[in-house]
C-alpha positions in Angstrom: -7.0 -61.5 4.1 -7.4 -57.9 3.2 -9.9 -56.9 0.5 -11.8 -53.7 -0.3 -14.9 -54.8 1.5 -13.1 -55.5 4.7 -11.2 -52.2 4.4 -14.3 -50.2 3.8 -16.1 -51.8 6.8 -13.1 -51.0 9.0 -13.5 -47.2 8.4 -14.6 -45.6 11.7 -18.0 -43.9 11.8 -18.5 -40.2 12.3 -19.7 -40.8 15.8 -16.7 -43.0 16.7 -14.4 -40.3 15.6 -16.3 -37.6 17.4 -15.7 -39.6 20.6 -12.0 -39.8 19.9 -9.9 -37.7 22.4 -7.6 -36.2 19.7 -10.6 -35.3 17.5 -12.3 -33.7 20.4 -9.4 -31.4 21.0 -10.2 -29.8 17.5 -13.4 -28.4 19.1 -11.1 -25.8 20.7 -10.3 -24.3 17.3 -13.5 -24.9 15.3 -17.3 -25.2 15.7 -18.8 -28.7 15.9 -20.5 -28.2 12.6 -17.2 -27.6 10.9 -15.6 -30.6 12.6 -18.4 -32.9 11.5 -18.2 -31.7 7.9 -14.5 -32.2 7.9 -14.8 -35.8 9.2 -17.4 -36.6 6.6 -15.2 -35.0 3.8 -12.1 -37.0 4.9 -14.0 -40.3 5.2 -15.5 -39.8 1.8 -12.1 -39.2 0.3 -10.7 -42.3 2.0 -13.6 -44.4 0.7 -13.1 -43.1 -2.8 -9.4 -43.8 -2.5 -10.0 -47.4 -1.5 -12.4 -48.0 -4.3 -10.1 -46.6 -6.9 -6.9 -48.2 -5.5 -5.1 -50.9 -7.4 -3.1 -52.0 -4.4 -5.2 -52.8 -1.3 -2.1 -52.8 1.0 -1.2 -49.3 -0.1 -4.8 -48.2 0.5 -4.9 -49.2 4.1 -4.6 -46.3 6.5 -4.1 -46.3 10.3 -6.5 -44.5 12.6 -3.7 -41.9 13.4 -3.4 -41.2 9.6 -7.2 -40.5 9.4 -7.1 -38.3 12.5 -4.1 -36.3 11.1 -6.0 -35.8 7.8 -9.1 -34.5 9.6 -6.9 -32.2 11.6 -5.3 -30.8 8.4 -8.8 -30.4 6.9 -10.1 -28.5 9.9 -7.0 -26.2 9.8 -7.5 -25.5 6.2 -11.2 -24.7 6.7 -10.5 -22.4 9.6 -7.6 -20.5 7.9 -8.4 -17.2 6.3 -9.0 -17.5 2.6 -7.3 -14.1 2.0 -3.9 -14.5 3.4 -0.4 -13.2 3.4 2.1 -14.6 0.8 5.8 -14.2 0.1 6.3 -12.6 -3.3 9.4 -14.2 -4.8 8.4 -13.3 -8.4 10.3 -10.0 -8.6 7.1 -8.3 -9.9 6.8 -5.3 -7.6 3.1 -4.4 -8.5 1.8 -8.0 -8.8 -1.9 -7.6 -9.4 -2.6 -11.2 -8.4 -0.7 -10.7 -5.1 -2.5 -7.4 -4.1 -0.3 -4.8 -5.9 1.2 -2.2 -3.6 2.3 -3.1 -0.1 1.2 -0.5 2.4 4.0 1.2 4.4 4.5 -0.1 7.9 4.3 3.4 9.2 0.6 3.5 8.3 -0.4 0.2 10.1 -0.8 1.8 13.6 -3.3 4.3 12.3 -5.2 1.5 10.4 -5.4 -0.6 13.6 -6.7 2.4 15.6 -9.3 3.5 13.0 -10.6 -0.1 12.4 -11.0 -1.0 16.1 -12.5 2.3 17.3 -15.0 4.9 16.2 -13.7 7.7 14.0 -14.6 11.1 12.6 -15.3 9.6 9.1 -18.1 11.9 8.4 -18.1 14.4 11.2 -16.6 17.9 11.3 -15.1 17.9 14.8 -14.5 21.6 14.9 -18.1 22.5 13.9 -19.8 19.6 15.6 -21.8 18.9 12.4 -21.8 16.3 9.7 -18.7 16.5 7.5 -17.4 14.9 4.3 -15.3 11.8 4.2 -13.3 13.3 1.3 -12.1 16.1 3.5 -9.6 13.8 5.2 -7.4 13.6 2.1 -8.5 16.5 -0.1 -6.2 19.1 1.3 -3.1 16.9 1.2 -3.9 15.7 -2.4 -4.3 19.4 -3.4 -1.0 20.3 -1.7 1.0 17.5 -3.4 -0.6 17.8 -6.9 -1.3 21.6 -6.9 -4.9 20.9 -8.0 -7.9 23.0 -6.9 -9.9 20.1 -5.5 -9.8 16.4 -5.1 -11.9 13.3 -4.1 -11.4 9.6 -3.9 -13.5 6.6 -5.0 -12.9 2.8 -4.8 -10.7 2.3 -7.9 -9.5 4.1 -11.0 -12.1 2.6 -13.3 -14.7 4.0 -11.0 -13.0 7.3 -11.0 -13.1 7.5 -14.8 -16.8 6.4 -14.8 -17.7 9.1 -12.3 -15.8 11.8 -14.1 -17.5 11.0 -17.4 -21.0 10.5 -15.8 -20.7 13.9 -14.3 -19.0 15.8 -17.1 -20.2 14.1 -20.3 -23.3 12.0 -19.7 -25.5 11.7 -22.8 -22.9 13.5 -24.8 -19.8 12.6 -26.8 -16.2 12.2 -25.6 -13.4 12.3 -28.1 -10.5 9.9 -27.5 -7.5 8.8 -29.6 -7.9 5.3 -31.1 -4.4 4.5 -29.9 -5.4 5.1 -26.3 -8.4 2.7 -26.0 -6.6 0.4 -23.5 -7.7 -2.8 -21.9 -7.0 -3.0 -18.2 -6.9 -5.9 -15.8 -9.6 -8.6 -15.9 -10.5 -7.8 -19.5 -12.1 -4.5 -18.6 -11.7 -1.9 -21.4 -11.8 1.9 -21.4 -14.6 1.9 -24.0 -16.7 -0.4 -21.8 -16.1 1.8 -18.7 -17.0 4.9 -20.8 -20.2 3.3 -22.0 -21.4 2.5 -18.4 -21.0 6.2 -17.6 -23.6 7.2 -20.2 -21.1 9.0 -22.4 -20.6 8.1 -26.1 -17.1 7.3 -27.3 -15.8 9.0 -30.4 -12.6 7.5 -31.7 -10.2 9.6 -33.7 -6.8 9.1 -35.3 -5.1 5.7 -35.9 -3.5 3.2 -33.6 0.0 4.7 -34.0 -0.7 8.4 -34.8 -3.3 10.9 -33.7 -3.0 14.6 -34.5 -4.6 17.7 -32.9 -6.7 18.2 -36.0 -8.2 14.7 -35.5 -9.8 15.9 -32.3 -10.8 19.3 -33.8 -12.6 17.6 -36.7 -14.6 15.4 -34.3 -15.9 18.3 -32.2 -19.6 19.2 -32.6 -22.6 20.4 -30.6 -22.8 17.0 -28.8 -19.2 17.0 -27.7 -18.9 17.2 -23.9 -15.2 16.6 -23.4 -11.8 15.7 -24.9 -10.0 12.8 -23.2 -6.5 11.6 -23.0 -5.6 8.1 -21.6 -2.1 7.3 -20.7 -1.1 3.9 -22.1 0.8 2.9 -19.0 0.4 -0.9 -19.6 1.9 -1.0 -23.2 4.0 1.0 -25.6 3.8 1.7 -29.3 7.2 2.4 -30.7 8.4 3.6 -34.1 6.3 5.8 -36.4 4.1 7.3 -33.7 2.6 10.6 -32.6 0.2 11.7 -29.9 -1.2 15.1 -28.8 0.3 16.6 -25.7 -1.8 17.4 -22.6 -1.1 21.1 -23.1 -2.2 21.1 -26.7 -5.3 19.2 -25.9 -6.2 21.6 -23.1 -5.6 24.6 -25.4 -8.0 23.1 -28.0 -10.6 22.3 -25.3 -10.4 25.9 -24.0 -10.9 27.3 -27.5 -14.0 25.1 -27.9 -15.3 25.8 -24.4 -15.3 22.1 -23.4 -13.4 20.3 -20.6 -10.3 18.2 -21.0 -9.9 15.0 -19.0 -6.8 12.8 -18.5 -6.7 9.3 -17.1 -3.1 8.7 -16.0 -3.7 5.1 -14.6 -0.6 4.4 -12.6 -0.5 7.7 -10.6 3.2 8.7 -10.3 3.8 11.5 -7.8 7.6 11.6 -8.0 9.9 12.1 -11.0 11.4 8.7 -11.1 13.9 9.4 -13.8 16.4 10.7 -11.3 16.4 7.2 -9.7 17.2 5.5 -13.0 13.6 4.6 -14.0 12.0 5.4 -17.4 9.9 8.6 -17.7 6.3 8.4 -16.6 4.1 11.5 -16.7 3.4 12.7 -13.2 0.1 13.8 -11.8 1.6 17.2 -11.1 2.4 17.6 -14.8 -1.1 16.7 -15.9 -2.6 19.2 -13.4 -0.1 21.9 -14.5 -1.2 21.3 -18.2 -4.6 22.7 -17.2 -6.6 19.5 -17.3 -10.1 19.9 -15.8 -10.0 16.4 -14.2 -7.2 13.9 -13.8 -7.7 10.3 -12.6 -5.2 7.8 -11.3 -4.9 4.7 -9.1 -3.9 4.6 -5.4 -2.4 1.1 -5.4 0.0 1.3 -8.3 3.0 3.6 -8.5 1.6 5.8 -5.7 2.1 2.8 -3.3 -1.1 3.1 -1.3 -4.4 1.2 -1.0 -6.8 0.4 -3.9 -8.5 3.7 -4.7 -9.4 5.9 -7.7 -8.2 9.4 -7.1 -9.7 12.4 -8.9 -8.0 15.8 -8.9 -8.8 18.9 -10.9 -11.0 22.0 -11.2 -13.2 22.7 -8.1 -16.4 23.2 -10.1 -16.2 19.7 -11.6 -15.1 18.0 -8.4 -17.9 19.5 -6.4 -20.4 18.3 -9.1 -18.9 14.8 -8.8 -19.4 14.8 -5.1 -23.1 15.4 -5.6 -23.5 12.7 -8.3 -25.7 9.9 -7.0 -23.2 7.4 -8.4 -20.6 8.6 -5.9 -22.3 6.8 -3.0 -22.0 3.5 -4.9 -18.3 4.1 -5.5 -17.3 5.6 -2.2 -14.3 4.3 -0.2 -14.4 3.2 3.4 -12.5 4.4 6.5 -9.7 1.9 6.2 -8.9 3.0 2.7 -9.0 6.6 3.7 -6.7 6.0 6.7 -4.1 4.0 4.5 -4.3 6.6 1.8 -3.9 9.6 4.1 -0.9 7.9 5.8 0.8 7.2 2.5 0.2 10.7 1.1 1.8 12.2 4.2 5.0 10.4 3.3 5.1 12.3 0.0 5.5 15.6 1.8 9.2 14.6 2.1 10.4 12.9 -1.1 13.3 11.3 0.6 11.0 9.8 3.3 8.6 8.6 0.6 11.4 6.7 -1.3 12.6 5.1 1.9 9.3 4.2 3.5 6.8 3.4 0.7 7.6 -0.2 -0.2 6.8 0.2 -4.0 9.2 3.2 -4.3 11.8 1.5 -2.2 11.7 -1.7 -4.3 11.8 0.2 -7.6 14.7 2.4 -6.6 16.8 -0.2 -4.7 20.3 -0.7 -6.1 21.4 -4.0 -7.4 24.3 -4.0 -4.9 21.9 -3.8 -2.0 19.8 -6.6 -3.4 22.9 -8.7 -3.9 23.9 -8.2 -0.3 20.5 -9.4 0.9 20.6 -12.3 -1.5 23.9 -13.5 -0.1 22.4 -13.6 3.4 19.6 -15.9 2.3 21.9 -18.0 0.2 24.2 -18.8 3.1 21.2 -19.6 5.3 19.7 -22.0 2.7 23.0 -23.7 1.9 23.4 -24.5 5.6 19.9 -25.9 6.0 18.9 -27.6 2.6 22.2 -27.7 0.7 22.4 -31.5 0.9 19.0 -32.1 -0.8 18.9 -29.1 -3.1 21.2 -27.2 -5.3 21.2 -23.5 -4.3 22.9 -20.8 -6.3 22.7 -17.0 -7.0 21.8 -15.9 -10.5 21.6 -12.5 -12.2 18.0 -11.9 -13.3 15.6 -9.1 -14.2 12.6 -7.8 -12.2 9.5 -6.1 -13.6 7.4 -3.2 -12.3 4.1 -4.9 -13.0 0.6 -3.5 -12.4 0.3 -2.2 -15.9 3.2 0.2 -15.3 6.5 0.7 -17.3 5.9 -2.4 -19.4 9.2 -2.3 -21.3 11.4 -1.7 -18.2 13.5 -4.5 -16.8 15.4 -4.0 -13.6 18.6 -5.9 -12.9 18.3 -8.1 -9.8 19.7 -11.1 -8.0 17.7 -14.3 -7.5 18.1 -17.5 -5.5 18.1 -20.4 -7.9 16.8 -23.8 -6.6 17.1 -27.2 -8.2 15.9 -30.2 -6.1 17.8 -33.5 -6.3 14.6 -35.5 -6.1 11.6 -33.6 -7.4 10.9 -31.5 -10.5 10.9 -27.7 -10.6 7.1 -27.7 -11.1 6.6 -29.9 -8.1 8.9 -27.8 -5.9 7.1 -24.6 -7.0 3.8 -26.2 -6.2 5.0 -27.3 -2.7 6.4 -23.8 -1.9 3.1 -22.3 -3.1 1.2 -24.7 -0.8 3.0 -23.7 2.3 1.0 -22.3 5.3 2.3 -18.9 4.2 2.6 -19.5 0.4 6.0 -18.7 -1.2 5.3 -17.6 -4.7 8.2 -18.2 -7.1 8.8 -18.4 -10.8 10.2 -21.2 -13.0 12.9 -20.5 -15.7 14.6 -23.3 -17.6 13.6 -26.0 -15.1 14.8 -24.0 -12.1 12.8 -22.4 -9.3 13.8 -18.7 -8.9 13.2 -16.4 -5.9 13.7 -12.8 -7.0 15.1 -11.0 -4.1 13.9 -7.5 -5.1 10.5 -8.3 -3.6 11.7 -10.2 -0.5 12.2 -8.7 3.0 14.7 -10.0 5.4 12.0 -10.9 7.9 10.7 -13.4 5.3 13.9 -15.5 5.3 12.7 -17.8 8.0 9.4 -18.4 6.2 11.3 -19.2 2.9 13.7 -21.5 4.7 10.9 -23.3 6.6 8.8 -23.7 3.4 11.8 -25.1 1.5 12.8 -27.6 4.2 9.2 -28.8 4.3 8.9 -29.0 0.5 12.1 -31.0 0.2 11.4 -33.4 3.1 
């Protein structure tokens, strides 16, 4: 008769399993230490399962089941923790999913740079040490019309470096309505404090006038700062000072003006039906001494903090000891240079930079792509799952255009056997996770952020989830 004691004593030992032919094959894909740890983990889980089980018959596992569990455990341990996912949320700049996707035209250069030596800090023409910033400075200046440029590892770092160089131990005047909180609970005042500059708030949440800045200026004032509130909007009874007016006041008082644009738009997107966002070119043209923005948001490149502006300030930033701690690597530079080159031809940029392509894609094109996946899923899983096409709305994400909703089409899934939450979880647990969203007990796959070459992945994940 089966009881817990007998069941526990029947569990094979680690040594027994290591001598098993099927288990031994796993040594081709993992080190022995990983295999031993996996066996121990699986056996412990099985023992715990037996001890907690109410039904002994259900707790009994065959040797093949244990071997299969060990194989799955090994595979999970050997898989990369950072992995590709399919974004079915419709959020184009999804921070949790890595924000901007890099253009495929940049990949070849990334592979070459990463697998071989490069001229990262060498002037090939002169045969002497060069600057890593030189690889993107000229093209940034050409696109933005700025005098000089440099790049650090993210926009918060860019803001910190600018303030550390231009305003350390002094005061920086900022509108109270622009003290934003960015991702991960980091706040502009906190970033400013780390730079060594003292924040001086002026105005109110909804209204700040030029005279608010003027009244705050004193002998300790090192800069006037404007922060674009890209991740939220204040509507109604509002007023803010334009970049041009702030620059004019700064010139009058002989102090620099700084602007943090955040999302970093390089193309006027209003002609593609999107809301107005101030471009980097406009900020530079206003006369700002330094302008900072992100590389992995609306620009559509790798994570980076880009600084453009007056040459005297940029050159001082390059010499700031903080710069070394914030510098970017060769892969980021390669991806950023490749992305920026696409901007030399706006039509090419819209077509080849994934972020811009997704944001400007017509609903008709999305619907055509949706119909292709719909027919494929109806054919393969239609008997075990209700599949339909629904009209939905996508979001820009990444702290950009927070009020803007883009009409889209979505595949709607309702399983005949499991809940929407369980289906979402199973799709998310796929070898290549398929990330979806749930609305009114239905799983939705927003097609704006789906490529056609991901159809097979989605179909395979869904078949597995429903089996």
